[in-house]
MDAnalysis code that builds the backbone (N, CA, C; Angstrom):
import MDAnalysis as mda
import numpy as np

u = mda.Universe.empty(723, n_residues=241, atom_resindex=np.repeat(np.arange(241), 3), trajectory=True)
u.add_TopologyAttr("name", ["N", "CA", "C"] * 241)
u.add_TopologyAttr("resid", np.arange(1, 242))
u.add_TopologyAttr("resname", ["MET", "TYR", "ILE", "GLN", "VAL", "LEU", "GLY", "ASP", "VAL", "VAL", "ASP", "GLU", "ARG", "GLN", "ARG", "SER", "VAL", "SER", "SER", "SER", "LEU", "ALA", "GLU", "GLU", "GLN", "ARG", "GLU", "LEU", "THR", "ARG", "SER", "ARG", "ILE", "ARG", "ARG", "ALA", "ALA", "MET", "GLU", "VAL", "VAL", "ALA", "GLN", "ARG", "GLY", "PHE", "GLU", "ALA", "THR", "VAL", "GLU", "GLU", "ILE", "ALA", "GLN", "VAL", "SER", "GLY", "VAL", "SER", "PRO", "ARG", "THR", "ILE", "PHE", "ARG", "HIS", "TYR", "ALA", "SER", "HIS", "ASP", "ARG", "LEU", "ILE", "LEU", "THR", "THR", "VAL", "LYS", "ASP", "MET", "PHE", "GLU", "ALA", "CYS", "GLY", "ARG", "ARG", "PRO", "ILE", "GLU", "GLY", "LEU", "PRO", "SER", "PRO", "SER", "ASP", "ASP", "PHE", "ASP", "GLY", "TRP", "LEU", "GLU", "GLY", "LEU", "ALA", "LEU", "THR", "ILE", "HIS", "THR", "ARG", "ASN", "ALA", "GLU", "VAL", "LEU", "GLY", "GLU", "ALA", "PHE", "TRP", "TYR", "ILE", "HIS", "ALA", "PRO", "LYS", "GLN", "ASN", "SER", "SER", "GLU", "VAL", "LEU", "ARG", "ASP", "VAL", "ASN", "ALA", "MET", "ARG", "ARG", "GLU", "SER", "ARG", "VAL", "GLN", "GLY", "VAL", "GLN", "TYR", "LEU", "ALA", "ASN", "LEU", "ALA", "TRP", "ARG", "ALA", "ALA", "GLY", "GLY", "ALA", "GLY", "GLU", "PRO", "PRO", "GLN", "ASP", "VAL", "VAL", "LEU", "ALA", "PHE", "ALA", "LEU", "ASN", "PHE", "SER", "ALA", "PHE", "ALA", "THR", "GLN", "ALA", "LEU", "MET", "VAL", "ASP", "PHE", "ASP", "GLN", "ASP", "PRO", "ALA", "HIS", "ILE", "GLY", "ALA", "LEU", "THR", "ALA", "SER", "ILE", "LEU", "LYS", "ALA", "LEU", "ILE", "LYS", "VAL", "ALA", "VAL", "GLN", "GLN", "GLN", "ARG", "GLU", "ARG", "GLN", "GLU", "SER", "GLU", "PRO", "SER", "GLU", "VAL", "SER", "GLY", "MET", "ALA", "ALA", "SER", "THR", "LEU", "THR", "THR"])
u.atoms.positions = np.array([
    [0.838, -1.198, 0.000],
    [0.000, 0.000, 0.000],
    [0.877, 1.254, 0.000],
    [1.853, 1.279, 0.911],
    [2.770, 2.424, 1.012],
    [3.527, 2.623, -0.290],
    [3.983, 1.485, -0.876],
    [4.743, 1.558, -2.124],
    [3.866, 2.107, -3.243],
    [2.576, 1.695, -3.271],
    [1.657, 2.163, -4.305],
    [1.434, 3.673, -4.206],
    [1.230, 4.166, -2.954],
    [1.023, 5.605, -2.741],
    [2.257, 6.393, -3.162],
    [3.429, 5.886, -2.762],
    [4.680, 6.540, -3.118],
    [4.842, 6.594, -4.635],
    [4.483, 5.502, -5.298],
    [4.571, 5.471, -6.752],
    [3.638, 6.478, -7.392],
    [2.431, 6.620, -6.843],
    [1.478, 7.601, -7.376],
    [2.010, 9.026, -7.227],
    [2.639, 9.316, -6.077],
    [3.207, 10.645, -5.843],
    [4.314, 10.935, -6.840],
    [5.186, 9.944, -7.062],
    [6.287, 10.122, -8.012],
    [5.747, 10.350, -9.411],
    [4.717, 9.568, -9.805],
    [4.129, 9.738, -11.137],
    [3.528, 11.121, -11.302],
    [2.849, 11.592, -10.255],
    [2.223, 12.915, -10.320],
    [3.273, 14.005, -10.471],
    [4.381, 13.875, -9.736],
    [5.464, 14.845, -9.844],
    [6.078, 14.826, -11.236],
    [6.233, 13.654, -11.796],
    [6.809, 13.540, -13.133],
    [5.898, 14.184, -14.173],
    [4.572, 13.944, -14.026],
    [3.628, 14.556, -14.953],
    [3.652, 16.077, -14.828],
    [3.780, 16.562, -13.575],
    [3.817, 18.005, -13.344],
    [5.053, 18.631, -13.977],
    [6.209, 17.949, -13.821],
    [7.449, 18.442, -14.413],
    [7.356, 18.431, -15.929],
    [6.813, 17.363, -16.492],
    [6.680, 17.256, -17.943],
    [5.756, 18.344, -18.485],
    [4.639, 18.575, -17.763],
    [3.701, 19.615, -18.186],
    [4.347, 20.989, -18.130],
    [5.123, 21.242, -17.076],
    [5.800, 22.525, -16.922],
    [6.830, 22.737, -18.027],
    [7.581, 21.691, -18.347],
    [8.585, 21.787, -19.412],
    [7.926, 22.018, -20.769],
    [6.803, 21.331, -20.982],
    [6.089, 21.499, -22.250],
    [5.553, 22.921, -22.391],
    [5.014, 23.467, -21.310],
    [4.503, 24.835, -21.344],
    [5.636, 25.830, -21.561],
    [6.772, 25.582, -20.928],
    [7.930, 26.456, -21.115],
    [8.399, 26.425, -22.569],
    [8.380, 25.237, -23.161],
    [8.792, 25.114, -24.565],
    [7.820, 25.839, -25.488],
    [6.514, 25.744, -25.178],
    [5.517, 26.455, -25.987],
    [5.729, 27.962, -25.917],
    [6.026, 28.476, -24.731],
    [6.256, 29.908, -24.578],
    [7.509, 30.359, -25.313],
    [8.552, 29.527, -25.278],
    [9.779, 29.856, -26.004],
    [9.521, 29.908, -27.515],
    [8.771, 28.923, -27.995],
    [8.441, 28.884, -29.425],
    [7.601, 30.094, -29.810],
    [6.613, 30.418, -28.989],
    [5.744, 31.561, -29.272],
    [6.548, 32.868, -29.274],
    [7.503, 32.975, -28.360],
    [8.346, 34.165, -28.294],
    [9.193, 34.292, -29.557],
    [9.727, 33.186, -30.049],
    [10.514, 33.198, -31.281],
    [9.650, 33.632, -32.465],
    [8.434, 33.142, -32.506],
    [7.532, 33.504, -33.596],
    [7.214, 34.996, -33.542],
    [6.946, 35.515, -32.354],
    [6.570, 36.925, -32.216],
    [7.726, 37.847, -32.596],
    [8.931, 37.514, -32.177],
    [10.090, 38.336, -32.546],
    [10.309, 38.304, -34.061],
    [10.198, 37.117, -34.639],
    [10.386, 36.995, -36.085],
    [9.290, 37.733, -36.841],
    [8.060, 37.659, -36.351],
    [6.944, 38.333, -37.022],
    [7.152, 39.844, -37.017],
    [7.606, 40.406, -35.903],
    [7.874, 41.841, -35.852],
    [8.946, 42.229, -36.858],
    [9.983, 41.425, -36.959],
    [11.080, 41.718, -37.890],
    [10.603, 41.686, -39.334],
    [9.847, 40.641, -39.687],
    [9.410, 40.475, -41.080],
    [8.346, 41.501, -41.450],
    [7.398, 41.751, -40.549],
    [6.340, 42.719, -40.835],
    [6.919, 44.126, -40.952],
    [7.937, 44.443, -40.154],
    [8.599, 45.746, -40.271],
    [9.246, 45.904, -41.653],
    [9.686, 44.804, -42.244],
    [10.339, 44.850, -43.554],
    [9.345, 44.756, -44.709],
    [8.271, 43.970, -44.513],
    [7.387, 43.644, -45.637],
    [5.970, 44.185, -45.475],
    [5.639, 44.733, -44.308],
    [4.269, 45.150, -44.076],
    [3.361, 43.944, -43.889],
    [2.069, 44.146, -44.110],
    [1.103, 43.064, -43.894],
    [1.164, 42.002, -44.982],
    [1.984, 42.234, -45.997],
    [2.178, 41.217, -47.033],
    [3.143, 40.126, -46.575],
    [3.718, 40.289, -45.403],
    [4.593, 39.255, -44.850],
    [3.829, 37.932, -44.772],
    [4.445, 36.872, -45.255],
    [3.772, 35.575, -45.272],
    [4.167, 34.742, -44.058],
    [3.346, 33.765, -43.771],
    [3.645, 32.837, -42.682],
    [4.942, 32.095, -42.987],
    [5.151, 31.782, -44.257],
    [6.381, 31.064, -44.648],
    [7.620, 31.902, -44.347],
    [7.554, 33.207, -44.634],
    [8.687, 34.090, -44.356],
    [8.951, 34.188, -42.856],
    [7.889, 34.306, -42.088],
    [8.034, 34.386, -40.627],
    [8.572, 33.071, -40.085],
    [8.109, 31.973, -40.647],
    [8.595, 30.662, -40.219],
    [10.092, 30.520, -40.475],
    [10.539, 30.983, -41.626],
    [11.963, 30.874, -41.970],
    [12.822, 31.665, -40.991],
    [12.390, 32.885, -40.645],
    [13.160, 33.716, -39.720],
    [13.124, 33.146, -38.303],
    [11.980, 32.604, -37.907],
    [11.832, 32.101, -36.532],
    [12.472, 30.732, -36.342],
    [12.657, 29.999, -37.431],
    [13.245, 28.673, -37.322],
    [12.245, 27.592, -36.969],
    [10.955, 27.888, -37.117],
    [9.930, 26.866, -36.886],
    [9.152, 26.676, -38.188],
    [8.315, 25.663, -38.237],
    [7.572, 25.376, -39.457],
    [6.291, 26.214, -39.514],
    [5.758, 26.447, -40.717],
    [4.464, 27.132, -40.824],
    [3.374, 26.425, -40.034],
    [3.409, 25.095, -40.011],
    [2.396, 24.348, -39.262],
    [2.472, 24.679, -37.772],
    [3.679, 24.851, -37.254],
    [3.847, 25.223, -35.848],
    [3.252, 26.601, -35.582],
    [3.471, 27.529, -36.511],
    [2.903, 28.869, -36.342],
    [1.382, 28.803, -36.281],
    [0.774, 27.998, -37.154],
    [-0.681, 27.891, -37.171],
    [-1.226, 27.158, -35.943],
    [-0.369, 26.446, -35.227],
    [-0.813, 25.864, -33.947],
    [-0.961, 26.944, -32.886],
    [-0.238, 28.059, -33.065],
    [-0.296, 29.157, -32.104],
    [-1.259, 30.257, -32.546],
    [-1.476, 30.386, -33.842],
    [-2.335, 31.448, -34.374],
    [-3.313, 30.843, -35.368],
    [-4.584, 31.191, -35.226],
    [-5.619, 30.562, -36.038],
    [-5.526, 30.936, -37.512],
    [-4.995, 32.143, -37.808],
    [-4.949, 32.596, -39.192],
    [-3.821, 33.608, -39.373],
    [-3.540, 33.928, -40.628],
    [-2.547, 34.950, -40.945],
    [-2.953, 36.288, -40.336],
    [-4.232, 36.655, -40.439],
    [-4.693, 37.930, -39.895],
    [-4.515, 38.001, -38.385],
    [-4.784, 36.900, -37.705],
    [-4.602, 36.890, -36.248],
    [-3.139, 37.058, -35.878],
    [-2.276, 36.461, -36.662],
    [-0.839, 36.632, -36.436],
    [-0.449, 38.096, -36.643],
    [-0.978, 38.728, -37.681],
    [-0.683, 40.132, -37.955],
    [-1.205, 41.008, -36.822],
    [-2.419, 40.750, -36.354],
    [-3.002, 41.546, -35.270],
    [-2.132, 41.476, -34.018],
    [-1.703, 40.289, -33.641],
    [-0.837, 40.131, -32.472],
    [0.495, 40.836, -32.684],
    [1.017, 40.764, -33.905],
    [2.290, 41.416, -34.213],
    [2.182, 42.927, -34.091],
    [1.081, 43.493, -34.579],
    [0.880, 44.943, -34.469],
    [0.764, 45.350, -33.003],
    [0.074, 44.553, -32.211],
    [-0.002, 44.822, -30.769],
    [1.397, 44.852, -30.159],
    [2.219, 43.884, -30.546],
    [3.596, 43.841, -30.045],
    [4.377, 45.073, -30.497],
    [4.121, 45.527, -31.717],
    [4.807, 46.715, -32.231],
    [4.409, 47.954, -31.435],
    [3.121, 48.098, -31.165],
    [2.674, 49.240, -30.365],
    [3.285, 49.191, -28.971],
    [3.351, 47.981, -28.422],
    [3.952, 47.814, -27.096],
    [5.415, 48.252, -27.130],
    [6.128, 47.838, -28.164],
    [7.547, 48.175, -28.280],
    [7.760, 49.655, -28.544],
    [6.831, 50.275, -29.284],
    [6.989, 51.692, -29.622],
    [6.618, 52.610, -28.465],
    [5.507, 52.334, -27.816],
    [4.980, 53.317, -26.880],
    [4.931, 52.933, -25.429],
    [4.903, 51.657, -25.139],
    [4.694, 51.259, -23.747],
    [5.933, 50.680, -23.087],
    [6.903, 50.286, -23.892],
    [8.137, 49.756, -23.310],
    [8.886, 50.886, -22.605],
    [9.353, 50.657, -21.377],
    [10.059, 51.726, -20.649],
    [11.279, 52.230, -21.415],
    [11.540, 53.522, -21.265],
    [12.708, 54.142, -21.896],
    [13.788, 54.309, -20.834],
    [14.881, 53.624, -20.998],
    [15.954, 53.653, -20.010],
    [16.809, 54.904, -20.185],
    [17.276, 55.456, -19.056],
    [18.264, 56.528, -19.104],
    [17.718, 57.926, -19.250],
    [16.392, 58.087, -19.308],
    [15.838, 59.435, -19.412],
    [15.875, 60.123, -18.051],
    [16.239, 61.403, -18.017],
    [16.144, 62.135, -16.745],
    [14.679, 62.381, -16.398],
    [14.426, 62.734, -15.159],
    [13.068, 63.088, -14.764],
    [12.679, 64.398, -15.441],
    [11.445, 64.494, -15.969],
    [11.046, 65.751, -16.616],
    [11.048, 66.947, -15.667],
    [10.822, 66.700, -14.382],
    [10.838, 67.804, -13.423],
    [12.258, 68.245, -13.091],
    [13.249, 67.352, -13.253],
    [14.646, 67.701, -12.970],
    [15.353, 68.306, -14.182],
    [15.078, 67.768, -15.356],
    [15.746, 68.232, -16.589],
    [14.741, 68.127, -17.734],
    [13.887, 69.130, -17.843],
    [12.803, 69.078, -18.819],
    [13.340, 68.977, -20.248],
    [14.328, 69.814, -20.582],
    [14.874, 69.793, -21.936],
    [15.501, 68.443, -22.268],
    [16.304, 67.919, -21.348],
    [16.949, 66.627, -21.574],
    [15.947, 65.501, -21.699],
    [14.903, 65.558, -20.883],
    [13.848, 64.538, -20.944],
    [13.141, 64.563, -22.289],
    [12.757, 65.756, -22.745],
    [12.024, 65.874, -24.002],
    [12.895, 65.487, -25.192],
    [14.162, 65.868, -25.162],
    [15.073, 65.504, -26.256],
    [15.272, 63.986, -26.327],
    [15.480, 63.359, -25.167],
    [15.658, 61.902, -25.140],
    [14.396, 61.168, -25.547],
    [13.251, 61.691, -25.113],
    [11.964, 61.092, -25.473],
    [11.737, 61.161, -26.980],
    [11.982, 62.337, -27.561],
    [11.777, 62.509, -29.002],
    [12.684, 61.585, -29.811],
    [13.936, 61.477, -29.418],
    [14.865, 60.587, -30.116],
    [14.380, 59.143, -30.055],
    [13.959, 58.710, -28.867],
    [13.518, 57.326, -28.706],
    [12.267, 57.041, -29.523],
    [11.307, 57.950, -29.490],
    [10.054, 57.735, -30.214],
    [10.297, 57.628, -31.714],
    [11.077, 58.538, -32.269],
    [11.302, 58.493, -33.716],
    [12.181, 57.304, -34.115],
    [13.093, 56.909, -33.242],
    [13.903, 55.716, -33.515],
    [13.026, 54.477, -33.531],
    [12.129, 54.363, -32.556],
    [11.234, 53.202, -32.514],
    [10.254, 53.218, -33.684],
    [9.762, 54.414, -34.033],
    [8.877, 54.498, -35.196],
    [9.558, 53.927, -36.430],
    [10.836, 54.282, -36.602],
    [11.572, 53.851, -37.797],
    [11.934, 52.372, -37.745],
    [12.416, 51.909, -36.597],
    [12.961, 50.555, -36.510],
    [11.896, 49.496, -36.242],
    [10.905, 49.841, -35.432],
    [9.906, 48.839, -35.055],
    [8.783, 48.761, -36.081],
    [8.250, 49.916, -36.478],
    [7.151, 49.902, -37.447],
    [7.640, 49.651, -38.865],
    [8.644, 50.419, -39.292],
    [9.205, 50.212, -40.627],
    [8.150, 50.256, -41.721],
    [8.206, 49.312, -42.626],
    [7.278, 49.257, -43.751],
    [5.840, 49.043, -43.295],
    [5.664, 48.454, -42.132],
    [4.309, 48.207, -41.623],
    [3.564, 49.500, -41.354],
    [4.299, 50.620, -41.206],
    [3.654, 51.913, -40.982],
    [2.586, 52.178, -42.024],
    [2.907, 51.944, -43.285],
    [1.992, 52.283, -44.382],
    [0.738, 51.424, -44.320],
    [0.859, 50.207, -43.844],
    [-0.289, 49.311, -43.769],
    [-1.150, 49.619, -42.536],
    [-0.470, 49.968, -41.438],
    [-1.197, 50.249, -40.202],
    [-2.013, 51.526, -40.325],
    [-1.459, 52.531, -41.003],
    [-2.075, 53.848, -41.021],
    [-2.884, 54.151, -42.279],
    [-2.692, 53.396, -43.346],
    [-3.427, 53.685, -44.584],
    [-4.887, 53.293, -44.431],
    [-5.815, 54.113, -44.938],
    [-7.236, 53.739, -44.873],
    [-7.493, 52.501, -45.716],
    [-8.285, 51.604, -45.181],
    [-8.559, 50.353, -45.872],
    [-10.028, 50.298, -46.305],
    [-10.262, 49.853, -47.527],
    [-11.610, 49.611, -48.004],
    [-11.892, 48.111, -47.908],
    [-13.065, 47.794, -47.360],
    [-13.471, 46.390, -47.246],
    [-12.430, 45.548, -46.522],
    [-11.823, 46.103, -45.481],
    [-10.815, 45.356, -44.741],
    [-11.487, 44.296, -43.877],
    [-10.705, 43.324, -43.471],
    [-11.245, 42.247, -42.647],
    [-11.534, 42.752, -41.242],
    [-12.272, 41.954, -40.501],
    [-12.599, 42.327, -39.123],
    [-11.332, 42.493, -38.289],
    [-10.357, 41.619, -38.498],
    [-9.113, 41.697, -37.743],
    [-8.361, 42.987, -38.060],
    [-8.313, 43.367, -39.334],
    [-7.595, 44.583, -39.695],
    [-8.345, 45.831, -39.222],
    [-9.671, 45.746, -39.135],
    [-10.420, 46.849, -38.526],
    [-10.068, 46.958, -37.049],
    [-9.839, 45.818, -36.420],
    [-9.400, 45.825, -35.020],
    [-8.033, 46.486, -34.887],
    [-7.159, 46.257, -35.865],
    [-5.847, 46.904, -35.859],
    [-6.009, 48.420, -35.870],
    [-6.894, 48.915, -36.720],
    [-7.090, 50.353, -36.825],
    [-7.652, 50.941, -35.535],
    [-8.619, 50.253, -34.939],
    [-9.199, 50.735, -33.685],
    [-8.154, 50.743, -32.578],
    [-7.345, 49.701, -32.531],
    [-6.300, 49.613, -31.527],
    [-5.248, 50.701, -31.741],
    [-4.895, 50.960, -33.002],
    [-3.925, 52.007, -33.318],
    [-4.415, 53.365, -32.831],
    [-5.660, 53.679, -33.110],
    [-6.196, 54.981, -32.734],
    [-6.243, 55.138, -31.216],
    [-6.736, 54.120, -30.529],
    [-6.829, 54.196, -29.069],
    [-5.451, 54.355, -28.439],
    [-4.498, 53.566, -28.906],
    [-3.144, 53.626, -28.361],
    [-2.530, 55.001, -28.594],
    [-2.740, 55.549, -29.780],
    [-2.153, 56.846, -30.131],
    [-2.756, 57.984, -29.317],
    [-4.072, 58.012, -29.213],
    [-4.739, 59.096, -28.478],
    [-4.347, 59.077, -27.006],
    [-4.366, 57.906, -26.413],
    [-4.010, 57.803, -24.996],
    [-2.550, 58.169, -24.760],
    [-1.659, 57.702, -25.635],
    [-0.236, 57.989, -25.468],
    [0.083, 59.462, -25.612],
    [-0.507, 60.105, -26.610],
    [-0.269, 61.531, -26.826],
    [-0.795, 62.347, -25.655],
    [-1.998, 62.033, -25.194],
    [-2.584, 62.770, -24.083],
    [-1.720, 62.653, -22.828],
    [-1.210, 61.447, -22.576],
    [-0.365, 61.227, -21.394],
    [0.919, 62.048, -21.476],
    [1.605, 62.003, -22.613],
    [2.869, 62.722, -22.752],
    [2.666, 64.233, -22.724],
    [1.605, 64.724, -23.352],
    [1.329, 66.160, -23.348],
    [1.037, 66.650, -21.933],
    [0.267, 65.894, -21.170],
    [-0.023, 66.269, -19.787],
    [1.244, 66.278, -18.941],
    [2.072, 65.249, -19.105],
    [3.308, 65.150, -18.340],
    [4.237, 66.315, -18.656],
    [4.398, 66.628, -19.929],
    [5.267, 67.728, -20.337],
    [4.719, 69.074, -19.863],
    [3.434, 69.257, -19.957],
    [2.802, 70.510, -19.565],
    [3.037, 70.811, -18.083],
    [2.823, 69.819, -17.251],
    [3.017, 70.024, -15.809],
    [4.482, 70.241, -15.474],
    [5.370, 69.479, -16.128],
    [6.807, 69.618, -15.863],
    [7.323, 70.990, -16.276],
    [6.710, 71.591, -17.300],
    [7.144, 72.905, -17.786],
    [6.539, 74.051, -16.976],
    [5.681, 73.709, -16.007],
    [5.101, 74.749, -15.164],
    [3.677, 75.127, -15.509],
    [3.050, 74.402, -16.436],
    [1.667, 74.683, -16.788],
    [0.717, 74.225, -15.697],
    [-0.432, 74.876, -15.604],
    [-1.445, 74.537, -14.609],
    [-2.658, 73.923, -15.291],
    [-3.259, 72.948, -14.630],
    [-4.447, 72.316, -15.182],
    [-4.133, 71.449, -16.389],
    [-5.128, 71.314, -17.270],
    [-4.947, 70.531, -18.487],
    [-4.197, 71.350, -19.537],
    [-3.381, 70.713, -20.360],
    [-2.676, 71.461, -21.409],
    [-3.652, 71.968, -22.467],
    [-3.353, 73.092, -23.094],
    [-4.196, 73.583, -24.190],
    [-4.275, 72.538, -25.308],
    [-5.377, 72.562, -26.027],
    [-5.553, 71.592, -27.108],
    [-4.452, 71.702, -28.148],
    [-3.972, 72.918, -28.410],
    [-2.899, 73.088, -29.390],
    [-1.626, 72.359, -28.974],
    [-1.354, 72.323, -27.670],
    [-0.174, 71.600, -27.176],
    [-0.351, 70.099, -27.405],
    [-1.538, 69.597, -27.094],
    [-1.809, 68.169, -27.304],
    [-1.658, 67.813, -28.780],
    [-2.221, 68.632, -29.654],
    [-2.136, 68.360, -31.095],
    [-0.699, 68.476, -31.602],
    [0.070, 69.378, -30.999],
    [1.479, 69.505, -31.398],
    [2.253, 68.241, -31.049],
    [1.963, 67.644, -29.895],
    [2.595, 66.371, -29.535],
    [2.171, 65.276, -30.506],
    [0.882, 65.250, -30.856],
    [0.389, 64.248, -31.801],
    [1.100, 64.370, -33.142],
    [1.302, 65.592, -33.592],
    [1.937, 65.821, -34.890],
    [3.426, 65.509, -34.858],
    [4.118, 66.039, -33.872],
    [5.582, 65.944, -33.856],
    [6.101, 64.577, -33.431],
    [5.308, 63.813, -32.680],
    [5.742, 62.482, -32.271],
    [5.132, 61.376, -33.123],
    [4.438, 61.742, -34.182],
    [3.746, 60.731, -34.976],
    [4.707, 59.969, -35.883],
    [4.294, 58.751, -36.211],
    [5.055, 57.981, -37.197],
    [4.965, 58.625, -38.572],
    [3.914, 59.427, -38.803],
    [3.823, 60.174, -40.061],
    [5.018, 61.119, -40.201],
    [5.342, 61.838, -39.120],
    [6.478, 62.756, -39.153],
    [7.779, 61.990, -39.393],
    [7.931, 60.869, -38.706],
    [9.148, 60.059, -38.879],
    [9.311, 59.644, -40.334],
    [8.249, 59.045, -40.888],
    [8.333, 58.516, -42.248],
    [8.496, 59.625, -43.286],
    [7.743, 60.732, -43.109],
    [7.819, 61.818, -44.096],
    [9.220, 62.405, -44.175],
    [9.831, 62.650, -43.023],
    [11.154, 63.270, -43.027],
    [12.249, 62.283, -43.431],
    [12.051, 61.004, -43.147],
    [13.034, 60.012, -43.570],
    [12.938, 59.742, -45.068],
    [11.717, 59.557, -45.561],
    [11.531, 59.151, -46.954],
    [11.745, 60.313, -47.915],
    [11.144, 61.459, -47.606],
    [11.177, 62.579, -48.556],
    [12.352, 63.537, -48.361],
    [12.880, 63.605, -47.141],
    [13.927, 64.593, -46.862],
    [15.221, 63.967, -46.361],
    [15.320, 62.648, -46.419],
    [16.560, 61.922, -46.112],
    [17.106, 62.236, -44.722],
    [16.206, 62.425, -43.765],
    [16.633, 62.672, -42.394],
    [16.663, 61.360, -41.606],
    [17.513, 61.302, -40.577],
    [17.535, 60.117, -39.731],
    [16.811, 60.423, -38.418],
    [16.493, 59.394, -37.618],
    [15.743, 59.615, -36.385],
    [16.405, 60.587, -35.417],
    [17.735, 60.654, -35.414],
    [18.423, 61.575, -34.508],
    [18.097, 63.025, -34.863],
    [18.152, 63.368, -36.155],
    [17.831, 64.728, -36.590],
    [16.348, 65.040, -36.381],
    [15.502, 64.056, -36.678],
    [14.062, 64.260, -36.508],
    [13.728, 64.463, -35.035],
    [14.356, 63.677, -34.167],
    [14.117, 63.823, -32.735],
    [14.541, 65.181, -32.222],
    [15.723, 65.638, -32.642],
    [16.211, 66.949, -32.196],
    [15.303, 68.067, -32.693],
    [14.850, 67.969, -33.941],
    [13.981, 69.000, -34.505],
    [12.642, 69.056, -33.779],
    [12.007, 67.901, -33.601],
    [10.683, 67.900, -32.972],
    [10.758, 68.311, -31.509],
    [11.838, 67.951, -30.829],
    [11.994, 68.370, -29.433],
    [12.115, 69.885, -29.338],
    [12.872, 70.493, -30.252],
    [13.039, 71.948, -30.209],
    [11.724, 72.657, -30.508],
    [10.944, 72.121, -31.428],
    [9.634, 72.711, -31.742],
    [8.719, 72.646, -30.524],
    [8.663, 71.489, -29.877],
    [7.772, 71.319, -28.733],
    [8.210, 72.168, -27.546],
    [9.520, 72.259, -27.322],
    [10.001, 73.104, -26.213],
    [9.591, 74.553, -26.424],
    [9.757, 75.058, -27.626],
    [9.399, 76.447, -27.907],
    [7.902, 76.672, -27.748],
    [7.102, 75.734, -28.251],
    [5.654, 75.890, -28.182],
    [5.152, 75.857, -26.735],
    [5.679, 74.917, -25.944],
    [5.241, 74.805, -24.550],
    [5.659, 76.040, -23.754],
    [6.854, 76.538, -24.022],
    [7.324, 77.739, -23.318],
    [6.382, 78.916, -23.564],
    [5.985, 79.111, -24.808],
    [5.064, 80.197, -25.149],
    [3.703, 79.974, -24.500],
    [3.201, 78.743, -24.551],
    [1.879, 78.454, -24.001],
    [1.843, 78.656, -22.485],
    [2.906, 78.229, -21.784],
    [2.965, 78.424, -20.327],
    [3.023, 79.910, -20.001],
    [3.828, 80.659, -20.755],
    [3.927, 82.101, -20.532],
    [2.586, 82.793, -20.754],
    [1.865, 82.408, -21.794],
    [0.556, 82.988, -22.067],
    [-0.432, 82.686, -20.936],
    [-0.362, 81.468, -20.412],
    [-1.251, 81.112, -19.313],
    [-0.956, 81.951, -18.080],
    [0.317, 82.157, -17.773],
    [0.694, 82.967, -16.604],
    [0.250, 84.424, -16.776],
    [0.395, 84.946, -17.979],
    [-0.034, 86.329, -18.228],
    [-1.537, 86.478, -18.049],
    [-2.296, 85.476, -18.497],
    [-3.747, 85.535, -18.309],
    [-4.109, 85.479, -16.828],
    [-3.404, 84.609, -16.087],
    [-3.687, 84.480, -14.654],
    [-3.350, 85.763, -13.908],
    [-2.269, 86.424, -14.321],
    [-1.876, 87.672, -13.654],
    [-2.835, 88.814, -13.969],
    [-3.435, 88.780, -15.148],
    [-4.343, 89.863, -15.530],
    [-5.739, 89.682, -14.953],
    [-6.103, 88.466, -14.625],
    [-7.454, 88.215, -14.124],
    [-7.762, 88.928, -12.817],
    [-6.873, 88.943, -11.781],
    [-7.187, 89.655, -10.537],
    [-7.420, 91.146, -10.754],
    [-6.596, 91.789, -11.624],
    [-6.764, 93.216, -11.858],
    [-8.076, 93.494, -12.578],
    [-8.494, 92.578, -13.447],
    [-9.762, 92.750, -14.133],
    [-10.928, 92.634, -13.167],
    [-10.820, 91.668, -12.239],
    [-11.873, 91.491, -11.237],
    [-11.937, 92.705, -10.329],
    [-10.759, 93.218, -9.918],
    [-10.717, 94.394, -9.043],
    [-11.326, 95.606, -9.748],
    [-11.024, 95.765, -11.035],
    [-11.574, 96.879, -11.792],
    [-13.081, 96.807, -11.893],
    [-13.603, 95.595, -12.073],
    [-15.045, 95.426, -12.153],
    [-15.699, 95.737, -10.818],
    [-15.044, 95.326, -9.700],
    [-15.592, 95.596, -8.362],
    [-15.608, 97.085, -8.072],
    [-14.528, 97.795, -8.443],
    [-14.468, 99.238, -8.199],
    [-15.520, 99.960, -9.005],
    [-15.730, 99.517, -10.234],
    [-16.752, 100.149, -11.065],
    [-18.132, 99.956, -10.489],
    [-18.362, 98.807, -9.887],
    [-19.665, 98.517, -9.284],
    [-19.914, 99.424, -8.079],
    [-18.864, 99.658, -7.274],
    [-18.998, 100.467, -6.066],
    [-19.252, 101.930, -6.383],
    [-18.753, 102.427, -7.524],
    [-18.901, 103.844, -7.842],
    [-20.177, 104.138, -8.596],
    [-20.932, 103.113, -8.945],
    [-22.179, 103.348, -9.668],
    [-23.374, 103.262, -8.748],
])
């Protein structure tokens, strides 16, 4: 009886170890596929084939289809990974915006335009181009792109505004300036048409945003300083009438 129980315990442990190893292997394979998909889609856009991704990842197309139900699902997951790499992955080495606002904005701009160029690559045109009669999955890509972009821009504009000394919510023009200057459209336009690299684009957009925020903060302070005198003038006029 004791031997039987001991044997059952050993078998259960062996099954648990085997299951854990199998799950670890599946995750490793999935990670290889995702890295390869990002690389190929950045080079080829949504025309990247499962066969091409399989060749780069070192696994078979059949293995890829065991992890993803269709080519479109693979593309959708890849775009999610690209957005994660572009906007949500932490940026190492940036100073605090409250300690060094200029250095923070310059480093941020360089990183964003570098990621736009290296991570999105050719996929930029597919992600952002309007699609007619696109599939449900590709419509999901567009919805995800818009949500990610709006939230990211709003967050960065608010952070920069407060660090620069602004009060309350940033003016809409400041938010739109961040959307324009940090967009992948700006990266691609200046790289493709004007032969600029991400370093030059980052420096240019950072200088534009610094100048704009400085003016906007100054205008806000001037309005705040003028408001008390206007209120006092209105009160005095009321008392003399």
